C-alpha positions in Angstrom: 0.0 0.0 0.0 1.3 3.4 -0.9 2.2 5.9 1.7 -0.1 8.9 2.5 0.7 12.3 3.8 -1.3 15.3 5.0 -1.4 18.2 2.5 -0.6 21.7 3.5 -3.3 24.2 4.3 -2.6 25.8 0.9 -3.3 22.6 -0.9 -6.4 22.1 1.2 -7.7 25.4 0.0 -7.0 24.4 -3.5 -9.6 21.7 -3.2 -12.4 24.3 -3.1 -14.6 24.2 -6.3 -14.1 26.8 -8.9 -16.8 29.3 -10.1 -17.5 30.1 -13.7 -16.1 33.6 -13.0 -13.5 33.5 -10.3 -12.8 36.6 -8.1 -9.4 35.2 -7.5 -7.7 32.3 -9.3 -4.9 30.5 -7.5 -2.6 27.8 -9.0 0.6 26.2 -7.9 3.6 25.5 -10.2 5.7 22.4 -9.4 8.6 20.5 -11.0 7.6 17.6 -13.1 10.6 15.5 -12.1 11.4 16.5 -8.5 8.6 15.7 -6.0 7.0 18.7 -4.3 9.6 21.1 -5.6 8.0 24.5 -6.2 9.1 26.7 -9.2 9.4 30.4 -8.9 9.5 33.1 -11.6 7.3 31.3 -14.0 5.4 33.6 -16.4 1.7 32.5 -16.4 -0.7 34.0 -18.9 -4.4 33.4 -19.4 -5.8 33.8 -23.0 -9.3 33.8 -24.2 -10.1 33.4 -27.9 -6.4 33.8 -28.7 -6.0 37.2 -26.9 -3.9 37.5 -23.8 -5.9 38.9 -20.9 -4.0 38.3 -17.7 -0.3 37.7 -16.8 1.3 37.0 -13.4 4.6 35.4 -12.1 4.9 32.6 -9.6 6.4 33.4 -6.2 9.0 31.5 -4.2 6.3 29.0 -3.2 5.3 28.4 -6.8 2.0 30.2 -6.2 0.2 32.4 -8.7 -2.8 34.5 -7.9 -5.0 36.3 -10.4 -7.2 38.8 -8.7 -9.1 39.9 -11.9 -12.3 38.2 -13.0 -12.2 36.1 -16.1 -14.1 33.1 -17.5 -12.5 30.1 -15.9 -13.8 27.6 -18.5 -12.8 25.8 -21.7 -12.8 29.0 -23.6 -9.7 30.1 -21.8 -6.1 28.8 -22.0 -3.4 29.0 -19.4 0.2 29.3 -20.7 3.2 28.7 -18.4 6.7 29.7 -19.5 10.2 29.7 -18.0 13.7 29.4 -19.6 15.0 25.9 -19.5 11.5 24.3 -19.3 9.0 23.3 -21.9 6.2 25.7 -22.3 3.0 24.3 -20.9 -0.4 25.2 -22.5 -3.5 23.8 -20.9 -7.2 24.4 -21.2 -9.1 25.7 -18.2 -10.9 25.4 -15.8 -7.6 26.3 -13.9 -8.5 27.6 -10.5 -7.3 25.4 -7.6 -5.1 23.2 -9.9 -1.4 22.4 -9.7 0.7 22.4 -12.9 4.1 20.8 -13.4 6.8 22.1 -15.7 9.1 19.7 -17.6 12.8 20.6 -18.0 13.9 20.5 -21.6 15.3 17.1 -22.7 18.3 16.7 -24.9 18.1 13.2 -26.4 16.7 12.7 -29.9 14.6 9.8 -28.7 13.7 10.9 -25.2 10.1 11.3 -24.1 8.4 12.5 -20.9 4.8 11.9 -19.9 3.3 14.0 -17.1 -0.1 13.4 -15.5 -2.1 15.9 -13.4 -5.6 15.9 -12.1 -8.0 17.6 -9.7 -8.8 17.0 -6.0 -10.5 13.6 -6.4 -9.8 10.8 -6.7 -6.8 11.3 -4.4 -4.5 8.7 -6.1 -4.1 8.2 -9.8 -1.2 6.1 -11.1 0.8 6.3 -14.3 1.8 3.1 -16.1 4.2 2.7 -19.0 4.5 -0.8 -20.5 7.1 -1.8 -23.1 8.9 -5.1 -23.9 10.3 -6.5 -20.7 9.4 -3.4 -18.7 6.5 -2.0 -16.7 7.1 1.4 -15.1 4.6 2.2 -12.2 4.8 2.8 -8.4 5.6 -0.9 -7.9 8.6 -0.7 -10.2 10.0 2.8 -10.6 13.0 1.9 -12.8 13.2 0.1 -16.1 15.4 0.0 -19.2 16.1 3.6 -20.2 13.1 4.8 -18.2 12.0 5.9 -14.7 8.9 6.9 -12.7 10.3 10.2 -11.6 7.5 11.4 -9.4 4.7 9.4 -7.7 1.9 11.4 -6.1 -0.6 9.8 -3.7 -2.8 12.7 -2.6 -4.4 14.6 -5.4 -3.3 17.0 -8.2 -0.1 15.2 -9.3 2.2 15.4 -11.0 3.0 11.8 -11.8 5.9 11.7 -14.2 7.5 9.0 -16.4 10.6 9.8 -18.4 12.1 7.7 -21.1 15.8 8.6 -21.6 15.9 6.8 -24.9 12.8 5.3 -26.6 14.0 2.4 -28.7 12.9 2.1 -32.4 11.4 -1.2 -33.1 9.6 -1.4 -29.8 6.1 -0.4 -28.8 5.2 1.6 -25.7 1.8 1.9 -24.1 0.8 4.5 -21.5 -2.3 4.3 -19.2 -3.7 5.9 -16.0 -5.1 3.7 -13.3 -7.5 5.0 -10.6 -5.8 3.4 -7.6 -8.2 5.0 -5.2 -11.1 3.1 -6.8 -9.1 0.0 -7.8 -11.9 -2.3 -6.6 -14.6 -0.4 -8.4 -14.4 -1.1 -12.2 -17.7 0.7 -12.9 -16.8 4.0 -11.2 -17.1 7.3 -13.0 -14.7 9.2 -10.7 -11.8 8.8 -13.0 -13.8 10.3 -15.8 -14.7 13.2 -13.5 -11.1 13.7 -12.3 -10.1 16.5 -14.7 -7.1 14.3 -15.5 -4.7 15.6 -18.2 -1.7 13.9 -19.8 1.1 16.0 -21.3 3.6 14.4 -23.7 7.0 16.0 -24.1 9.6 15.4 -26.8 12.9 17.3 -26.7 12.1 20.8 -25.3 8.4 20.8 -26.5 5.0 19.8 -25.4 3.8 17.8 -28.4 0.5 16.2 -27.3 -2.1 16.9 -24.6 -4.8 14.4 -23.7 -7.9 15.3 -21.6 -9.9 12.5 -19.8 -13.1 11.6 -21.6 -16.0 12.7 -19.4 -19.2 10.9 -18.6 -17.6 7.4 -18.9 -17.3 4.4 -16.5 -14.0 2.7 -15.8 -11.0 2.9 -13.5 -8.3 2.4 -16.3 -7.7 5.1 -18.9 -5.5 3.8 -21.7 -4.2 7.0 -23.3 -1.8 6.3 -26.2 0.6 3.9 -27.8 4.0 4.7 -29.4 4.3 2.1 -32.2 7.5 0.4 -33.5 8.1 3.4 -35.9 7.9 6.0 -33.2 4.5 7.2 -34.2 2.1 8.2 -31.3 -1.3 6.5 -31.8 -4.3 7.8 -29.8 -6.3 5.3 -27.8 -8.1 7.4 -25.2 -10.3 4.6 -23.9 -11.7 3.9 -20.4 -12.6 0.5 -19.1 -12.9 -1.3 -15.7 -10.3 -3.6 -14.3 -9.5 -5.4 -11.0 -7.3 -3.9 -8.3 -3.9 -5.4 -9.1 -1.1 -3.4 -10.8 -0.1 -6.6 -12.6 -3.7 -6.9 -13.9 -3.3 -3.4 -15.3 -0.1 -4.6 -17.1 -1.9 -7.6 -18.5 -4.6 -5.3 -19.9 -2.0 -3.2 -21.6 0.2 -6.0 -22.9 -1.9 -6.9 -26.0 -1.3 -3.4 -27.4 2.4 -4.1 -27.7 1.8 -6.5 -30.5 2.6 -5.5 -34.1 -1.1 -5.4 -35.1 -3.1 -4.5 -31.9 -6.8 -3.8 -32.0 -7.0 -0.1 -31.3 -10.3 1.7 -31.2 -9.5 4.9 -32.9 -11.4 7.9 -31.4 -14.2 9.5 -33.4 -13.4 13.1 -34.3 -16.4 15.5 -34.6 -16.8 17.8 -37.6 -16.3 20.7 -35.2 -13.0 19.4 -34.0 -11.8 18.9 -37.6 -13.0 22.4 -38.6 -11.2 23.9 -35.6 -8.1 22.0 -36.5 -8.1 23.4 -40.0 -8.7 26.9 -38.7 -5.8 26.7 -36.2 -3.5 25.3 -38.9 -4.2 28.4 -41.1 -3.4 30.6 -38.2 -0.2 28.7 -37.7 0.7 29.2 -41.4 0.1 33.0 -41.1 2.3 33.2 -38.0 5.0 31.2 -39.7 4.9 33.5 -42.7 5.4 36.4 -40.3 8.3 34.6 -38.7 6.5 34.2 -35.4 7.8 30.7 -35.0 6.8 30.1 -31.3 3.3 31.3 -32.1 3.2 29.1 -35.1 4.2 26.1 -33.1 1.4 26.8 -30.6 -1.2 27.0 -33.3 0.0 23.8 -35.2 0.2 21.9 -31.9 -3.3 23.0 -30.9 -4.5 22.0 -34.4 -3.2 18.5 -33.8 -4.7 18.3 -30.3 -8.1 19.1 -31.9 -7.6 16.5 -34.7 -4.6 14.3 -34.5 -5.0 13.1 -38.1 -4.4 16.5 -39.6 -1.4 15.5 -41.8 -0.9 19.1 -43.1 -0.5 20.4 -39.5 2.1 17.7 -38.8 4.0 18.6 -42.0 3.9 22.3 -41.1 5.0 21.5 -37.5 8.0 19.5 -38.8 9.0 22.4 -41.0 8.9 25.0 -38.2 10.7 22.6 -35.8 13.5 22.2 -38.2 13.6 25.9 -38.8 14.0 26.6 -35.1 16.6 23.8 -34.5 14.3 21.6 -32.4 15.6 18.3 -33.9 13.9 15.8 -31.6 10.5 17.4 -32.2 11.2 17.5 -36.0 11.8 13.7 -35.9 8.5 13.2 -34.1 6.6 15.3 -36.5 8.2 13.7 -39.6 7.3 10.3 -38.3 3.7 11.2 -37.9 3.7 12.7 -41.5 5.0 9.3 -42.7 2.2 7.5 -40.9 -0.5 9.9 -42.3 0.7 10.1 -45.8 -1.9 9.0 -48.3 -2.9 9.5 -52.0 -0.9 9.6 -55.1 2.0 11.5 -53.6 2.2 9.4 -50.4 5.5 7.7 -51.4 7.1 11.1 -52.1 6.0 12.4 -48.7 7.3 9.3 -46.9 10.6 9.3 -48.8 11.2 13.0 -48.0 10.3 12.6 -44.3 12.5 9.5 -43.9 15.4 11.4 -45.5 14.9 14.4 -43.2 15.0 12.1 -40.2 18.1 10.5 -41.5 19.8 13.8 -41.8 19.1 14.7 -38.2 20.5 11.4 -36.9 23.6 11.7 -39.2 24.3 15.2 -37.8 24.0 13.8 -34.3 26.5 11.1 -35.1 23.9 8.3 -34.8 25.0 6.7 -38.1 23.2 3.4 -37.7 19.9 5.1 -37.2 20.6 7.5 -40.1 21.3 4.6 -42.4 18.0 2.9 -41.6 16.1 6.0 -42.5 18.0 6.7 -45.7 17.3 3.1 -46.7 13.6 3.6 -45.9 13.6 6.8 -48.1 15.2 4.8 -51.0 12.6 2.0 -50.6 9.9 4.6 -51.1 11.4 6.4 -54.1 14.6 6.2 -56.2 16.8 9.3 -55.8 20.5 9.8 -56.2 20.5 11.9 -53.1 19.3 8.9 -51.0 22.0 6.6 -52.7 24.7 9.1 -51.8 23.5 9.3 -48.2 23.5 5.5 -47.8 27.1 5.3 -49.1 28.2 8.2 -46.9 26.9 6.9 -43.6 27.9 3.3 -44.5 31.5 4.5 -44.8 31.3 6.2 -41.5 29.9 3.1 -39.8 32.6 0.9 -41.3 
């Protein structure tokens, strides 16, 4: 049984329910990788309909207060920024919540997953399963991976970091409602305001919000397939109380051809995604690259099958030197490529990934992507690249 501790008076106050219009909004900013470490000097902004309305800075206790009234609902976004950390963008309601900032990662194949939630249930658990490994509170260390932070008393964060995700292996991430582990039909997980933030390199690349109005104490969120492509699952179901039972529920998704129930995307989500992508293109053309990244990322969160937004995101990541993120976006572009020009898109994306690995001195990885490019389309550039890195390997 996991340990419990009494929260501070401040955290107790945070459990108070929010109002639609809050006279004072309070949040707490924590480290995603060091338990209970507060982060000061974080710039926190609230935007509504794309327009910044309020800004404040966290104090030495990681606390931020907004005294002005604003609509604390899904029409508003909260943006948290600090040098050396990935920018966090999250939909409100925000009042009474804790948010965790992730330090920027350096590895081309590193990944970090951060879970946060509301006041109830008190204990949600992160689980990451990959071949021969299961990261959770019962086993905090695995091959090239760690459960950095385990929280047992509301809000989070719970954080899993992969130092190096291995190509050719699948990874599955899920959230288990440990508080209601013996209640498979509970709706408390669905009502928990749980959010999952996925980081690659120095960027937040995907955000998942718990589906509401559903039964189940296990939320299987996503899979990273053998090609490094993030596949949405976003499914709730009930399970028994054992952490090992959770692992057994996740194991089938590691197979090469798992049964994945792809989420249905509404026409409103698709239309919003297209609109956000256009805003990102306008920002990119005006050389507002950070703003473009925010728009393209939001477009993908609305509709994760928007191949054009992924292509644009890969372009701006390469433009700004964010190589790990560029690899991720190009992999997704490969997965979504379709139509008459699909082989050209896949060839170009594979070649771009190969160039990044070659520049980093990871010649074996570079060679595999150059060969994949050549398999899609004949091009002397690909032939030359294969010869070049083969020489370096030998």
